[in-house]
MDAnalysis code that builds the backbone (N, CA, C; Angstrom):
import MDAnalysis as mda
import numpy as np

u = mda.Universe.empty(444, n_residues=148, atom_resindex=np.repeat(np.arange(148), 3), trajectory=True)
u.add_TopologyAttr("name", ["N", "CA", "C"] * 148)
u.add_TopologyAttr("resid", np.arange(1, 149))
u.add_TopologyAttr("resname", ["MET", "ALA", "GLU", "ALA", "LYS", "PRO", "ARG", "SER", "GLY", "HIS", "ARG", "VAL", "ARG", "LEU", "ILE", "GLU", "TYR", "THR", "LEU", "PRO", "GLY", "ASN", "TRP", "ARG", "VAL", "LEU", "VAL", "GLY", "ARG", "THR", "ASP", "ALA", "ASP", "ASN", "ASP", "TYR", "LEU", "SER", "LEU", "THR", "VAL", "ALA", "ARG", "PRO", "ASP", "ASP", "TRP", "TRP", "PHE", "HIS", "VAL", "ARG", "GLY", "VAL", "PRO", "GLY", "GLY", "HIS", "VAL", "ILE", "LEU", "GLN", "GLY", "PRO", "ALA", "GLY", "ALA", "GLU", "ALA", "ASP", "ARG", "GLU", "THR", "LEU", "LYS", "ARG", "ALA", "ALA", "ALA", "ILE", "ALA", "ALA", "TYR", "HIS", "SER", "LYS", "ALA", "ARG", "ARG", "ALA", "GLY", "LEU", "VAL", "ALA", "VAL", "SER", "CYS", "THR", "ARG", "ALA", "ARG", "TYR", "VAL", "THR", "LYS", "PRO", "ARG", "HIS", "ALA", "LYS", "THR", "GLY", "THR", "VAL", "GLN", "ILE", "ARG", "LYS", "GLU", "VAL", "VAL", "LEU", "LYS", "VAL", "ARG", "PRO", "ALA", "ALA", "GLY", "GLU", "GLU", "LEU", "GLY", "LYS", "HIS", "GLY", "LYS", "GLY", "ILE", "GLU", "GLN", "ARG", "GLN", "LYS", "SER", "GLY", "GLU", "SER"])
u.atoms.positions = np.array([
    [-71.443, 103.317, 47.284],
    [-70.715, 103.006, 46.096],
    [-71.592, 102.125, 45.226],
    [-71.805, 102.511, 44.009],
    [-72.612, 101.730, 43.080],
    [-71.729, 100.668, 42.444],
    [-72.246, 99.473, 42.318],
    [-71.488, 98.400, 41.676],
    [-72.280, 97.866, 40.500],
    [-71.578, 97.518, 39.452],
    [-72.197, 96.934, 38.271],
    [-71.200, 95.970, 37.666],
    [-71.632, 95.193, 36.723],
    [-70.734, 94.242, 36.077],
    [-70.844, 94.392, 34.567],
    [-69.866, 95.044, 33.930],
    [-69.907, 95.182, 32.475],
    [-69.595, 93.857, 31.792],
    [-69.683, 93.849, 30.492],
    [-69.470, 92.634, 29.704],
    [-68.122, 91.975, 29.964],
    [-67.088, 92.744, 30.248],
    [-65.746, 92.199, 30.424],
    [-65.632, 91.321, 31.661],
    [-66.623, 91.368, 32.557],
    [-66.576, 90.574, 33.768],
    [-65.945, 91.321, 34.931],
    [-65.336, 92.460, 34.683],
    [-64.739, 93.284, 35.740],
    [-65.849, 93.936, 36.560],
    [-65.773, 93.844, 37.858],
    [-66.769, 94.483, 38.715],
    [-66.445, 95.967, 38.794],
    [-67.401, 96.781, 38.411],
    [-67.223, 98.223, 38.398],
    [-67.670, 98.795, 39.735],
    [-66.834, 99.636, 40.320],
    [-67.188, 100.296, 41.572],
    [-67.146, 101.797, 41.325],
    [-68.296, 102.417, 41.328],
    [-68.388, 103.854, 41.103],
    [-68.729, 104.548, 42.416],
    [-68.138, 105.701, 42.628],
    [-68.477, 106.523, 43.780],
    [-69.566, 107.480, 43.322],
    [-70.580, 107.659, 44.145],
    [-71.715, 108.504, 43.778],
    [-71.914, 109.596, 44.828],
    [-72.056, 110.824, 44.345],
    [-72.370, 111.971, 45.204],
    [-73.688, 112.568, 44.716],
    [-74.407, 113.208, 45.614],
    [-75.614, 113.933, 45.236],
    [-75.394, 115.409, 45.516],
    [-75.626, 116.235, 44.498],
    [-75.500, 117.686, 44.631],
    [-76.897, 118.297, 44.762],
    [-76.980, 119.535, 45.246],
    [-78.282, 120.196, 45.341],
    [-78.992, 120.230, 43.978],
    [-80.308, 120.123, 44.005],
    [-81.086, 120.159, 42.767],
    [-81.190, 118.803, 42.094],
    [-80.922, 117.734, 42.835],
    [-80.967, 116.361, 42.305],
    [-79.940, 116.084, 41.216],
    [-78.794, 116.736, 41.285],
    [-77.694, 116.438, 40.375],
    [-76.900, 115.297, 40.985],
    [-76.491, 114.356, 40.144],
    [-75.757, 113.185, 40.604],
    [-74.370, 113.193, 39.976],
    [-73.346, 112.949, 40.809],
    [-71.965, 112.873, 40.343],
    [-71.495, 111.438, 40.505],
    [-70.988, 110.845, 39.419],
    [-70.454, 109.483, 39.438],
    [-68.968, 109.544, 39.136],
    [-68.168, 108.801, 39.906],
    [-66.710, 108.831, 39.772],
    [-66.187, 107.419, 39.562],
    [-65.348, 107.232, 38.536],
    [-64.684, 105.952, 38.303],
    [-63.429, 105.848, 39.151],
    [-63.132, 104.635, 39.618],
    [-61.970, 104.435, 40.491],
    [-60.781, 103.825, 39.762],
    [-61.023, 103.047, 38.709],
    [-59.940, 102.389, 37.981],
    [-60.081, 102.712, 36.493],
    [-59.088, 102.312, 35.704],
    [-59.166, 102.532, 34.258],
    [-60.398, 101.846, 33.667],
    [-60.674, 100.614, 34.110],
    [-61.844, 99.890, 33.595],
    [-63.138, 100.586, 34.024],
    [-63.177, 101.075, 35.267],
    [-64.342, 101.833, 35.733],
    [-64.543, 103.078, 34.877],
    [-63.439, 103.770, 34.585],
    [-63.504, 104.999, 33.786],
    [-64.068, 104.724, 32.396],
    [-63.598, 103.655, 31.756],
    [-64.123, 103.294, 30.430],
    [-65.625, 103.033, 30.501],
    [-66.022, 102.226, 31.461],
    [-67.428, 101.871, 31.597],
    [-68.282, 103.110, 31.868],
    [-67.815, 103.953, 32.776],
    [-68.552, 105.170, 33.138],
    [-68.671, 106.117, 31.953],
    [-67.548, 106.401, 31.294],
    [-67.525, 107.403, 30.219],
    [-68.193, 106.933, 28.933],
    [-68.094, 105.640, 28.644],
    [-68.552, 105.150, 27.348],
    [-69.866, 104.375, 27.392],
    [-70.296, 103.950, 28.571],
    [-71.522, 103.168, 28.681],
    [-72.576, 103.852, 29.547],
    [-72.187, 104.278, 30.723],
    [-73.139, 104.875, 31.669],
    [-73.543, 106.287, 31.244],
    [-72.572, 107.075, 30.809],
    [-72.834, 108.481, 30.485],
    [-73.815, 108.626, 29.327],
    [-74.756, 109.544, 29.499],
    [-75.720, 109.880, 28.446],
    [-75.150, 111.070, 27.661],
    [-75.555, 111.262, 26.417],
    [-74.965, 112.327, 25.593],
    [-74.996, 113.723, 26.227],
    [-76.063, 114.053, 26.965],
    [-76.153, 115.388, 27.548],
    [-75.541, 115.510, 28.938],
    [-75.004, 114.410, 29.474],
    [-74.309, 114.492, 30.762],
    [-73.020, 115.281, 30.586],
    [-72.524, 115.818, 31.699],
    [-71.236, 116.513, 31.694],
    [-70.147, 115.537, 32.112],
    [-68.976, 115.612, 31.474],
    [-67.841, 114.746, 31.746],
    [-66.683, 115.607, 32.232],
    [-65.954, 115.147, 33.258],
    [-64.845, 115.907, 33.843],
    [-63.623, 115.021, 34.031],
    [-62.438, 115.638, 33.891],
    [-61.169, 114.966, 34.208],
    [-60.108, 116.044, 34.392],
    [-59.224, 115.828, 35.363],
    [-58.133, 116.776, 35.596],
    [-57.192, 116.740, 34.404],
    [-56.729, 117.891, 33.975],
    [-55.842, 117.983, 32.809],
    [-54.435, 117.521, 33.155],
    [-53.928, 116.570, 32.352],
    [-52.532, 116.158, 32.450],
    [-52.148, 115.375, 33.692],
    [-53.114, 114.901, 34.455],
    [-52.823, 114.182, 35.695],
    [-53.722, 112.947, 35.751],
    [-53.186, 111.791, 36.180],
    [-54.045, 110.613, 36.317],
    [-55.158, 110.850, 37.338],
    [-56.329, 110.310, 37.041],
    [-57.446, 110.453, 37.966],
    [-58.706, 109.830, 37.409],
    [-59.735, 109.842, 38.216],
    [-61.003, 109.252, 37.827],
    [-61.763, 110.115, 36.840],
    [-62.506, 109.446, 35.953],
    [-63.445, 110.160, 35.096],
    [-64.671, 110.457, 35.949],
    [-65.268, 111.609, 35.727],
    [-66.416, 112.039, 36.525],
    [-67.549, 112.433, 35.587],
    [-68.748, 111.957, 35.906],
    [-69.945, 112.277, 35.130],
    [-70.910, 113.031, 36.028],
    [-71.482, 114.110, 35.497],
    [-72.523, 114.869, 36.191],
    [-73.838, 114.625, 35.464],
    [-74.789, 114.002, 36.161],
    [-76.104, 113.726, 35.582],
    [-77.152, 114.535, 36.322],
    [-78.037, 115.157, 35.558],
    [-79.060, 115.986, 36.178],
    [-80.457, 115.525, 35.842],
    [-81.438, 116.213, 36.421],
    [-82.833, 115.916, 36.088],
    [-83.073, 116.172, 34.595],
    [-84.000, 115.437, 34.015],
    [-84.288, 115.564, 32.581],
    [-84.601, 117.014, 32.215],
    [-83.915, 117.510, 31.194],
    [-84.159, 118.855, 30.689],
    [-83.517, 119.976, 31.486],
    [-82.857, 119.668, 32.588],
    [-82.232, 120.711, 33.422],
    [-80.845, 121.059, 32.892],
    [-80.469, 122.316, 33.020],
    [-79.137, 122.781, 32.649],
    [-78.349, 123.080, 33.915],
    [-77.148, 122.567, 33.989],
    [-76.304, 122.805, 35.164],
    [-75.821, 124.251, 35.172],
    [-75.888, 124.889, 36.341],
    [-75.326, 126.237, 36.465],
    [-73.821, 126.128, 36.726],
    [-73.141, 127.245, 36.659],
    [-71.679, 127.240, 36.806],
    [-71.248, 126.679, 38.163],
    [-71.990, 126.983, 39.213],
    [-71.649, 126.491, 40.554],
    [-71.717, 124.962, 40.607],
    [-72.724, 124.374, 39.998],
    [-72.852, 122.913, 39.968],
    [-71.703, 122.300, 39.175],
    [-71.342, 122.906, 38.041],
    [-70.211, 122.424, 37.252],
    [-68.918, 122.495, 38.062],
    [-68.728, 123.587, 38.800],
    [-67.509, 123.741, 39.606],
    [-67.463, 122.738, 40.755],
    [-68.605, 122.419, 41.338],
    [-68.643, 121.410, 42.401],
    [-68.223, 120.048, 41.851],
    [-68.750, 119.691, 40.677],
    [-68.378, 118.419, 40.054],
    [-66.893, 118.425, 39.681],
    [-66.383, 119.554, 39.208],
    [-64.962, 119.672, 38.859],
    [-64.087, 119.520, 40.106],
    [-64.515, 120.073, 41.233],
    [-63.764, 119.949, 42.486],
    [-63.702, 118.490, 42.928],
    [-64.784, 117.750, 42.712],
    [-64.794, 116.326, 43.035],
    [-63.838, 115.580, 42.107],
    [-63.820, 115.945, 40.815],
    [-62.884, 115.324, 39.867],
    [-61.445, 115.588, 40.297],
    [-61.150, 116.808, 40.731],
    [-59.801, 117.145, 41.181],
    [-59.432, 116.330, 42.418],
    [-60.383, 116.141, 43.311],
    [-60.137, 115.380, 44.531],
    [-59.818, 113.917, 44.217],
    [-60.483, 113.362, 43.217],
    [-60.281, 111.958, 42.847],
    [-59.200, 111.831, 41.775],
    [-58.109, 112.567, 41.952],
    [-56.979, 112.520, 41.018],
    [-55.681, 112.616, 41.814],
    [-54.571, 112.518, 41.111],
    [-53.258, 112.662, 41.752],
    [-53.012, 114.111, 42.179],
    [-53.863, 115.036, 41.737],
    [-53.728, 116.456, 42.102],
    [-54.526, 116.786, 43.366],
    [-54.924, 115.767, 44.108],
    [-55.771, 115.946, 45.294],
    [-55.208, 116.977, 46.272],
    [-53.901, 117.014, 46.436],
    [-53.294, 117.914, 47.419],
    [-52.794, 119.229, 46.815],
    [-53.101, 119.463, 45.553],
    [-52.654, 120.689, 44.877],
    [-53.549, 121.865, 45.262],
    [-53.117, 123.052, 44.890],
    [-53.923, 124.243, 45.144],
    [-55.026, 124.347, 44.109],
    [-54.809, 125.189, 43.107],
    [-55.781, 125.358, 42.029],
    [-55.471, 124.334, 40.930],
    [-56.499, 123.635, 40.476],
    [-56.325, 122.555, 39.504],
    [-57.181, 122.837, 38.272],
    [-56.602, 122.613, 37.081],
    [-57.342, 122.770, 35.826],
    [-58.073, 121.464, 35.523],
    [-59.387, 121.558, 35.355],
    [-60.216, 120.379, 35.085],
    [-60.922, 120.577, 33.742],
    [-60.750, 119.604, 32.850],
    [-61.447, 119.629, 31.561],
    [-62.891, 119.204, 31.763],
    [-63.778, 119.886, 31.052],
    [-65.208, 119.641, 31.167],
    [-65.804, 119.699, 29.762],
    [-66.621, 118.708, 29.433],
    [-67.305, 118.702, 28.147],
    [-68.561, 117.846, 28.263],
    [-69.418, 117.897, 27.291],
    [-70.578, 117.008, 27.263],
    [-70.082, 115.596, 26.940],
    [-70.726, 114.601, 27.497],
    [-70.312, 113.211, 27.289],
    [-70.346, 112.812, 25.815],
    [-71.178, 113.464, 25.017],
    [-71.247, 113.129, 23.585],
    [-69.927, 113.419, 22.870],
    [-69.082, 114.263, 23.463],
    [-67.805, 114.617, 22.848],
    [-66.638, 113.795, 23.391],
    [-66.943, 112.744, 24.133],
    [-65.916, 111.849, 24.676],
    [-65.916, 110.571, 23.848],
    [-64.768, 110.239, 23.261],
    [-64.653, 109.030, 22.445],
    [-63.386, 108.275, 22.820],
    [-63.359, 107.027, 22.442],
    [-62.186, 106.201, 22.690],
    [-61.438, 106.010, 21.374],
    [-60.166, 106.400, 21.324],
    [-59.393, 106.174, 20.100],
    [-59.210, 104.674, 19.847],
    [-59.082, 104.282, 18.608],
    [-58.851, 102.884, 18.270],
    [-57.565, 102.394, 18.927],
    [-57.630, 101.210, 19.450],
    [-56.478, 100.529, 20.059],
    [-55.909, 101.258, 21.276],
    [-56.649, 102.185, 21.827],
    [-56.177, 102.903, 23.015],
    [-56.300, 101.997, 24.236],
    [-55.423, 102.206, 25.208],
    [-55.472, 101.373, 26.405],
    [-56.704, 101.714, 27.242],
    [-57.037, 100.817, 28.117],
    [-58.196, 100.979, 28.986],
    [-58.084, 102.284, 29.773],
    [-59.175, 103.026, 29.823],
    [-59.194, 104.283, 30.573],
    [-58.791, 105.504, 29.772],
    [-58.334, 105.301, 28.539],
    [-57.904, 106.422, 27.702],
    [-59.045, 106.865, 26.790],
    [-59.320, 108.155, 26.784],
    [-60.337, 108.716, 25.898],
    [-59.786, 109.984, 25.272],
    [-60.476, 110.461, 24.252],
    [-60.158, 111.783, 23.711],
    [-61.432, 112.615, 23.775],
    [-61.241, 113.927, 23.946],
    [-62.407, 114.796, 24.086],
    [-62.327, 115.952, 23.102],
    [-63.500, 116.493, 22.800],
    [-63.605, 117.684, 21.962],
    [-64.434, 118.708, 22.708],
    [-64.360, 119.940, 22.277],
    [-65.182, 121.039, 22.802],
    [-65.096, 121.164, 24.321],
    [-63.871, 121.134, 24.827],
    [-63.696, 121.221, 26.276],
    [-63.714, 122.653, 26.785],
    [-64.132, 122.772, 28.011],
    [-64.046, 124.018, 28.771],
    [-63.165, 123.674, 29.958],
    [-62.261, 124.569, 30.337],
    [-61.386, 124.302, 31.469],
    [-61.858, 125.125, 32.662],
    [-62.117, 124.432, 33.772],
    [-62.510, 125.079, 35.016],
    [-61.343, 124.973, 35.991],
    [-61.029, 126.047, 36.687],
    [-59.967, 126.017, 37.692],
    [-60.615, 125.990, 39.064],
    [-60.343, 124.900, 39.798],
    [-60.993, 124.677, 41.087],
    [-59.992, 124.150, 42.106],
    [-60.379, 124.203, 43.358],
    [-59.611, 123.573, 44.433],
    [-60.203, 122.193, 44.677],
    [-59.345, 121.154, 44.768],
    [-59.869, 119.807, 45.001],
    [-60.673, 119.733, 46.300],
    [-61.812, 119.072, 46.257],
    [-62.637, 118.890, 47.448],
    [-63.503, 117.651, 47.263],
    [-63.530, 116.822, 48.306],
    [-64.435, 115.669, 48.300],
    [-65.832, 116.179, 48.557],
    [-66.799, 115.400, 48.221],
    [-68.186, 115.794, 48.447],
    [-68.451, 116.153, 49.893],
    [-67.857, 115.380, 50.823],
    [-68.063, 115.642, 52.240],
    [-67.496, 117.012, 52.625],
    [-66.324, 117.359, 52.073],
    [-65.699, 118.649, 52.386],
    [-66.542, 119.802, 51.861],
    [-67.084, 119.643, 50.658],
    [-67.946, 120.695, 50.115],
    [-69.171, 120.858, 51.000],
    [-69.672, 119.739, 51.527],
    [-70.826, 119.772, 52.412],
    [-70.530, 120.523, 53.705],
    [-69.313, 120.388, 54.239],
    [-68.937, 121.076, 55.479],
    [-68.968, 122.582, 55.307],
    [-68.758, 123.026, 54.083],
    [-68.732, 124.463, 53.812],
    [-70.094, 124.964, 53.344],
    [-71.130, 124.236, 53.663],
    [-72.479, 124.683, 53.342],
    [-72.883, 124.468, 51.899],
    [-72.198, 123.599, 51.200],
    [-72.499, 123.394, 49.785],
    [-73.542, 122.300, 49.566],
    [-73.939, 121.579, 50.615],
    [-75.023, 120.618, 50.526],
    [-74.781, 119.429, 49.627],
    [-73.677, 118.726, 49.823],
    [-73.385, 117.557, 49.006],
    [-73.352, 116.336, 49.911],
    [-73.936, 115.247, 49.452],
    [-73.859, 114.019, 50.231],
    [-73.313, 112.905, 49.365],
    [-72.611, 111.973, 50.011],
    [-72.074, 110.821, 49.298],
    [-72.914, 109.618, 49.649],
    [-73.243, 108.826, 48.641],
    [-74.012, 107.611, 48.850],
    [-73.182, 106.416, 48.455],
    [-73.360, 105.357, 49.174],
    [-72.720, 104.105, 48.792],
    [-73.816, 103.095, 48.554],
    [-73.803, 102.537, 47.355],
    [-74.780, 101.522, 47.005],
    [-74.020, 100.334, 46.454],
    [-74.587, 99.184, 46.637],
    [-74.006, 98.020, 45.979],
    [-75.134, 97.238, 45.350],
    [-74.812, 96.586, 44.293],
    [-75.788, 95.817, 43.546],
    [-75.184, 95.375, 42.241],
    [-75.903, 94.607, 41.504],
    [-75.389, 94.136, 40.235],
    [-76.403, 94.398, 39.145],
    [-75.923, 94.892, 37.998],
    [-76.852, 95.116, 36.888],
    [-76.724, 94.021, 35.887],
])
């Protein structure tokens, strides 16, 4: 689990997974984590994920410089987003996906609330990184701690 300390003084705890091809998935655990992840950590070309209409963590997919994620990598990140939501035990879950550059925070919105544009909806079954790994998908979860 990666830890950082944003300006607000709240300690951010992000869950980090590694996908094949050096793709990194970061997951926010709280509303404050989600704000920090989506609005500070995410780079414009990163992919952003969140389950539609259900509370859950914001998820960022970061890849090697200049690399484009294939559909399978996007679906793996979407499955992790579904797992880290209230839809964890559901069957097929609709997950919104867009580039981080299209994620903004409305004025006066509460912590953890964002609006998105240019979304693509992926339908996936919720799965933690470890579960995807059991099925030969090659995902590992890392826990790191530290302060930035």
